[in-house]
C-alpha positions as CSV (number, residue, x, y, z in Angstrom):
1,X,-85.4,-3.5,45.7
2,X,-87.6,-0.3,46.2
3,X,-85.7,0.2,49.4
4,X,-82.5,0.6,47.4
5,X,-84.0,3.5,45.6
6,X,-85.3,5.1,48.8
7,X,-81.7,4.8,50.6
8,X,-80.1,6.4,47.4
9,X,-77.9,3.5,46.5
10,X,-78.6,4.0,43.0
11,X,-75.2,4.9,41.4
12,X,-75.0,8.2,39.9
13,X,-71.5,8.9,40.6
14,X,-72.3,11.2,43.3
15,X,-70.6,8.9,45.6
16,X,-67.1,7.4,45.5
17,X,-67.3,4.1,43.6
18,X,-65.6,2.3,46.5
19,X,-68.1,3.6,48.8
20,X,-70.9,2.8,46.6
21,X,-70.0,-0.8,46.0
22,X,-69.4,-1.1,49.9
23,X,-72.8,0.1,50.6
24,X,-74.3,-2.4,48.1
25,X,-72.4,-5.4,49.9
26,X,-73.2,-4.2,53.3
27,X,-77.1,-4.2,52.1
28,X,-76.8,-7.6,50.6
29,X,-75.0,-8.9,53.7
30,X,-77.9,-7.5,56.2
31,X,-80.7,-8.6,53.9
32,X,-79.2,-12.1,53.9
33,X,-78.6,-12.1,50.0
34,X,-75.1,-11.7,49.8
35,X,-73.5,-15.3,49.7
36,X,-69.7,-16.5,49.0
37,X,-70.7,-19.1,46.3
38,X,-69.7,-18.4,42.9
39,X,-73.4,-18.6,41.6
40,X,-74.7,-16.2,44.2
41,X,-71.5,-13.9,43.6
42,X,-72.8,-13.5,40.1
43,X,-76.2,-12.9,41.2
44,X,-74.9,-10.1,43.5
45,X,-72.9,-8.6,40.8
46,X,-75.9,-8.6,38.4
47,X,-78.1,-7.0,41.0
48,X,-75.3,-4.3,41.5
49,X,-75.2,-3.6,37.8
50,X,-78.6,-3.2,37.6
51,X,-78.5,-0.2,40.0
52,X,-76.2,1.7,37.7
53,X,-77.5,4.4,35.6
54,X,-78.3,3.5,32.0
55,X,-76.1,6.3,30.6
56,X,-72.7,4.4,31.9
57,X,-72.0,1.6,29.6
58,X,-70.0,-1.3,31.1
59,X,-68.3,-4.1,29.5
60,X,-69.6,-7.6,29.6
61,X,-68.0,-10.2,31.6
62,X,-67.7,-8.7,34.9
63,X,-67.3,-11.3,37.5
64,X,-66.3,-9.6,40.7
65,X,-66.9,-6.3,42.7
66,X,-63.4,-5.3,41.9
67,X,-63.8,-5.6,38.3
68,X,-67.0,-3.5,38.5
69,X,-65.1,-0.9,40.4
70,X,-62.3,-0.8,37.8
71,X,-64.7,-0.5,34.9
72,X,-66.6,2.3,36.6
73,X,-63.5,4.3,37.2
74,X,-62.6,3.8,33.5
75,X,-66.0,5.7,32.6
76,X,-65.6,9.5,31.7
77,X,-68.0,10.4,34.3
78,X,-65.6,9.4,37.1
79,X,-62.9,11.6,35.5
80,X,-65.1,14.5,35.6
81,X,-66.1,13.5,39.2
82,X,-62.4,13.6,40.3
83,X,-61.3,16.7,38.3
84,X,-64.2,18.5,39.8
85,X,-63.1,17.8,43.2
86,X,-59.6,18.7,42.2
87,X,-60.9,22.2,41.0
88,X,-62.9,22.5,44.2
89,X,-59.6,22.0,46.2
90,X,-57.9,24.7,44.0
91,X,-60.6,27.1,45.2
92,X,-60.5,26.1,48.7
93,X,-59.4,29.0,51.2
94,X,-58.7,28.7,54.8
95,X,-60.7,31.3,56.9
96,X,-60.0,31.2,60.7
97,X,-62.6,31.5,63.3
98,X,-61.6,35.1,64.0
99,X,-63.1,35.8,60.6
100,X,-66.1,33.7,61.2
101,X,-64.7,30.5,59.6
102,X,-64.7,26.8,61.0
103,X,-61.3,25.1,61.2
104,X,-62.8,21.7,61.6
105,X,-65.3,22.1,58.7
106,X,-62.4,23.2,56.5
107,X,-60.2,20.1,57.5
108,X,-63.3,18.0,57.0
109,X,-63.9,19.3,53.5
110,X,-60.5,19.3,52.5
111,X,-59.9,15.5,53.5
112,X,-63.1,14.7,51.8
113,X,-62.0,16.5,48.5
114,X,-58.6,14.6,48.6
115,X,-60.4,11.4,49.0
116,X,-62.9,12.1,46.2
117,X,-60.1,13.1,44.0
118,X,-57.9,10.2,44.8
119,X,-55.1,12.4,46.0
120,X,-53.2,10.3,48.6
121,X,-49.8,11.7,47.9
122,X,-48.7,13.8,50.8
123,X,-46.5,16.3,49.0
124,X,-49.7,16.8,46.6
125,X,-51.9,17.6,49.7
126,X,-49.4,19.9,51.2
127,X,-49.6,22.0,47.8
128,X,-53.4,22.2,48.2
129,X,-53.0,23.4,51.9
130,X,-50.5,26.1,50.8
131,X,-52.8,27.2,48.2
132,X,-55.6,27.6,50.5
133,X,-53.2,29.7,52.7
134,X,-52.2,32.4,50.2
135,X,-54.6,35.2,52.0
136,X,-53.0,34.2,55.6
137,X,-49.4,35.5,55.7
138,X,-49.0,34.3,59.2
139,X,-50.3,30.9,58.8
140,X,-48.4,30.5,55.3
141,X,-45.1,31.3,56.9
142,X,-45.6,28.8,60.0
143,X,-46.7,25.9,57.5
144,X,-43.5,26.6,55.5
145,X,-41.4,26.1,58.6
146,X,-42.9,22.7,59.3
147,X,-44.0,21.1,56.0
148,X,-40.8,19.3,55.4
149,X,-41.2,17.1,58.6
150,X,-45.0,16.1,57.6
151,X,-45.0,12.7,56.1
152,X,-48.7,11.7,56.5
153,X,-52.2,13.2,56.3
154,X,-52.6,12.8,60.1
155,X,-49.3,14.7,60.6
156,X,-50.5,17.4,58.0
157,X,-53.8,17.9,60.1
158,X,-51.9,17.9,63.4
159,X,-49.4,20.5,62.3
160,X,-52.3,22.6,60.7
161,X,-54.5,22.7,63.8
162,X,-51.4,23.6,66.0
163,X,-50.8,26.5,63.8
164,X,-54.6,27.5,63.9
165,X,-54.3,27.3,67.8
166,X,-51.3,29.5,67.8
167,X,-52.9,32.0,65.6
168,X,-55.7,32.2,67.6
169,X,-53.6,33.4,70.5
170,X,-51.6,36.2,68.5
171,X,-51.7,39.8,69.9
172,X,-52.8,41.9,67.2
173,X,-52.3,45.7,66.7
174,X,-55.0,47.4,68.7
175,X,-55.8,44.5,70.9
176,X,-56.9,45.1,74.4
177,X,-54.6,43.1,76.9
178,X,-53.5,42.8,80.6
179,X,-50.3,42.4,81.9
180,X,-49.9,39.8,84.9
181,X,-47.0,40.3,87.1
182,X,-45.7,36.8,87.4
183,X,-44.1,36.8,90.8
184,X,-47.1,38.1,92.6
185,X,-50.2,37.4,90.3
186,X,-51.3,41.0,90.2
187,X,-52.0,43.0,87.1
188,X,-50.4,46.4,85.6
189,X,-53.0,48.9,86.6
190,X,-53.7,52.6,86.6
191,X,-56.7,54.7,87.8
192,X,-58.1,57.8,85.7
193,X,-57.3,60.8,87.6
194,X,-55.6,59.3,90.6
195,X,-52.1,60.8,90.9
196,X,-48.6,60.2,92.8
197,X,-48.3,62.7,95.7
198,X,-44.4,62.5,95.1
199,X,-42.2,62.9,92.0
200,X,-44.0,63.7,88.8
201,X,-47.4,63.7,90.3
202,X,-48.7,62.1,87.1
203,X,-51.2,59.4,86.9
204,X,-50.0,56.5,89.3
205,X,-49.4,53.1,88.0
206,X,-49.4,50.0,90.4
207,X,-50.3,46.2,90.2
208,X,-53.6,44.9,91.6
209,X,-56.4,42.5,91.0
210,X,-57.8,42.0,87.6
211,X,-60.5,44.5,86.8
212,X,-61.3,47.2,84.2
213,X,-58.3,49.3,85.6
214,X,-56.0,46.6,84.4
215,X,-57.0,46.9,80.8
216,X,-54.5,48.4,78.0
217,X,-54.8,49.0,74.4
218,X,-51.5,47.8,72.7
219,X,-50.2,49.1,69.6
220,X,-47.2,48.6,67.6
221,X,-44.4,51.0,66.5
222,X,-44.1,49.3,63.2
223,X,-47.8,49.7,62.3
224,X,-48.1,46.3,61.2
225,X,-51.0,43.8,62.4
226,X,-48.6,41.4,64.4
227,X,-45.6,42.3,66.6
228,X,-42.3,40.6,66.0
229,X,-39.9,39.9,68.7
230,X,-37.0,41.1,66.7
231,X,-38.2,44.6,65.2
232,X,-41.3,45.7,67.0
233,X,-41.8,48.1,70.0
234,X,-45.0,48.6,71.6
235,X,-47.1,51.3,73.1
236,X,-49.6,50.7,76.1
237,X,-52.6,53.0,76.5
238,X,-54.6,52.6,79.5
239,X,-58.1,51.7,78.6
240,X,-60.1,53.8,81.0
241,X,-57.9,56.9,81.0
242,X,-56.5,57.0,77.4
243,X,-53.1,57.8,78.9
244,X,-49.9,55.9,78.2
245,X,-47.6,53.9,80.2
246,X,-44.3,55.9,80.4
247,X,-40.8,56.2,82.0
248,X,-40.2,60.0,81.5
249,X,-36.6,60.9,81.0
250,X,-36.5,63.2,83.9
251,X,-35.0,61.6,87.3
252,X,-38.1,61.1,89.0
253,X,-38.2,58.7,92.0
254,X,-40.5,55.9,92.9
255,X,-42.6,56.5,96.3
256,X,-41.0,53.8,98.2
257,X,-37.7,52.2,96.8
258,X,-36.6,55.3,94.9
259,X,-36.1,53.5,91.7
260,X,-37.2,55.4,88.6
261,X,-41.0,56.2,88.6
262,X,-43.5,54.7,86.1
263,X,-46.5,56.8,85.4
264,X,-49.4,57.2,82.8
265,X,-49.5,60.4,80.8
266,X,-51.5,61.9,77.9
267,X,-49.3,61.3,74.7
268,X,-50.4,62.6,71.3
269,X,-47.3,62.1,69.3
270,X,-46.1,58.6,70.6
271,X,-42.9,59.8,72.0
272,X,-40.0,57.4,72.9
273,X,-40.4,57.4,76.5
274,X,-44.0,55.7,76.1
275,X,-42.3,53.2,73.9
276,X,-41.5,49.7,75.2
277,X,-39.2,46.9,73.9
278,X,-40.2,43.5,74.9
279,X,-38.2,40.1,75.0
280,X,-39.3,36.5,75.9
281,X,-38.1,35.7,79.3
282,X,-38.1,32.1,78.9
283,X,-36.9,31.7,75.3
284,X,-33.5,33.6,74.4
285,X,-33.3,35.1,71.0
286,X,-36.9,34.1,70.2
287,X,-37.9,35.5,66.9
288,X,-41.5,34.7,66.8
289,X,-44.6,36.9,67.1
290,X,-46.1,38.2,70.5
291,X,-48.9,35.8,71.7
292,X,-51.2,35.8,74.4
293,X,-49.7,33.9,77.6
294,X,-46.1,34.8,76.4
295,X,-44.1,35.8,79.6
296,X,-41.9,39.0,78.8
297,X,-39.4,41.5,80.2
298,X,-40.4,45.0,79.1
299,X,-37.7,47.7,78.5
300,X,-38.4,51.3,78.1
301,X,-37.1,52.5,74.8
302,X,-35.9,56.0,75.6
303,X,-34.4,55.1,79.2
304,X,-33.3,51.4,78.4
305,X,-34.6,50.5,81.8
306,X,-36.7,47.4,83.0
307,X,-40.2,47.3,84.1
308,X,-40.6,45.8,87.8
309,X,-42.9,45.3,90.6
310,X,-42.3,43.8,94.0
311,X,-44.0,43.7,97.4
312,X,-43.2,47.2,98.4
313,X,-46.5,49.3,99.2
314,X,-47.3,52.9,99.3
315,X,-50.3,54.8,100.3
316,X,-52.5,57.7,98.9
317,X,-55.0,59.0,101.2
318,X,-56.4,55.5,102.8
319,X,-55.5,53.4,100.1
320,X,-52.7,51.1,99.6
321,X,-50.9,50.4,96.2
322,X,-48.2,48.1,95.6
323,X,-45.2,49.7,93.7
324,X,-44.2,49.5,90.0
325,X,-40.8,50.8,88.9
326,X,-38.1,50.9,86.4
327,X,-34.6,49.8,87.1
328,X,-31.4,48.9,85.4
329,X,-30.3,46.2,87.7
330,X,-30.0,42.5,87.1
331,X,-33.3,40.9,85.7
332,X,-35.1,38.4,88.0
333,X,-38.6,37.0,88.7
334,X,-39.8,40.3,89.6
335,X,-39.4,41.6,86.1
336,X,-41.6,38.9,84.5
337,X,-45.1,39.9,82.8
338,X,-47.2,37.6,81.4
339,X,-49.5,39.2,78.5
340,X,-52.9,38.2,78.4
341,X,-55.4,39.1,75.8
342,X,-58.8,40.2,77.0
343,X,-61.7,38.4,75.1
344,X,-65.0,40.0,74.3
345,X,-66.8,38.5,77.3
346,X,-64.3,40.0,79.7
347,X,-64.6,43.2,78.1
348,X,-68.2,43.4,78.3
349,X,-68.2,42.3,81.9
350,X,-65.8,45.1,83.0
351,X,-67.3,47.7,81.0
352,X,-70.7,46.9,82.3
353,X,-69.2,46.9,85.7
354,X,-67.7,50.3,85.2
355,X,-70.8,51.7,84.1
356,X,-73.0,50.3,86.9
357,X,-70.3,51.6,89.4
358,X,-70.2,54.9,87.8
359,X,-74.2,55.6,87.6
360,X,-74.3,54.0,91.2
361,X,-71.8,56.8,92.3
362,X,-73.9,59.5,91.0
363,X,-76.7,61.1,93.3
364,X,-77.3,63.9,90.9
365,X,-79.4,64.2,87.8
366,X,-78.8,62.2,84.6
367,X,-77.1,65.2,82.8
368,X,-74.3,64.8,85.5
369,X,-74.1,61.3,84.8
370,X,-73.4,62.0,81.2
371,X,-71.0,64.5,82.1
372,X,-69.1,62.1,84.1
373,X,-69.0,59.9,80.8
374,X,-67.8,62.6,78.9
375,X,-65.0,63.7,81.2
376,X,-63.8,60.2,81.5
377,X,-62.6,60.7,77.8
378,X,-64.2,57.2,76.6
379,X,-67.0,57.8,74.1
380,X,-70.2,56.1,75.3
381,X,-70.4,54.6,71.8
382,X,-67.2,52.7,72.6
383,X,-69.0,50.5,75.4
384,X,-71.2,49.0,72.8
385,X,-68.8,48.3,70.1
386,X,-66.4,45.1,70.1
387,X,-64.0,44.2,67.5
388,X,-63.1,40.6,66.9
389,X,-59.4,39.8,68.0
């Protein structure tokens, strides 16, 4: 019997009543003391009752574990236990991994609290979930869209997890992104200080392999945290040079195909020719928010022309570049870009590579190396600070 004390089988209402009774029955079965005859059953009931805290008063004449369970549930202590778990449910708040939360722990805690409080009604469970999402407007909005089709706890958890995954892929105001040209697999890029030799002679834009030159800071015209497909325009600021992607309103021609030139320029006032409208190329009239891996068409807000790349190439010195243009022709595969949100590990890798390459290219004194960092217009402190996306 002392083993029961050591294994914490003594009943103090810290466990659910049904769980406790199951533990007792399992213990008796494995210790060869659990028998099905009426005499031995009575002995087992008496044994179980002896483990209950003396402060809990039970009626006489309990002849089965079911009667014991029902009697325990009538005690005021069990009412307090259930209500305590309901109050914990009312205070439960969902915090995503982006804010150092843990979705799996939240779900586990939610299910255990519902179980302890004997909340089996799915509509009541949904109310508690909604209450936990009050501070997360995106999650709350998405859950309301789905809640009417949820008919079980498993469906509730499934929909919750799908929304959590969608939320983790949202592109937020100030995120660092890369834009992949779907047709060629290359990324929208620019190089600080490298300019066209024709047209505007501004900083050139091209598509190339994924490296630090393909990273862009994305901001939203609405100033909101998320970008809606229906009412938000975007700005794309090249990470390395701090220049903005633009289609200037003068009639500058691209180097090869003589479409409208796309370039990068310094922009202090967020002008209309650096503003871009986006639509989902795969889902017509899509009204959600911009997410990583969405496939887009980008249209310049000022000129109403679409961004495109293709296989045409041009050279500057000894280097060859794949052309990026704007056009007002019919849309096709060459006009699709996939937006990819860069994560901390990627940013660290490319920034470290940038630092190493810059230092290696300098054969002068340390003061000259620092001058190059200064002239690059990227504060050195920015290399060592990363915001969670």
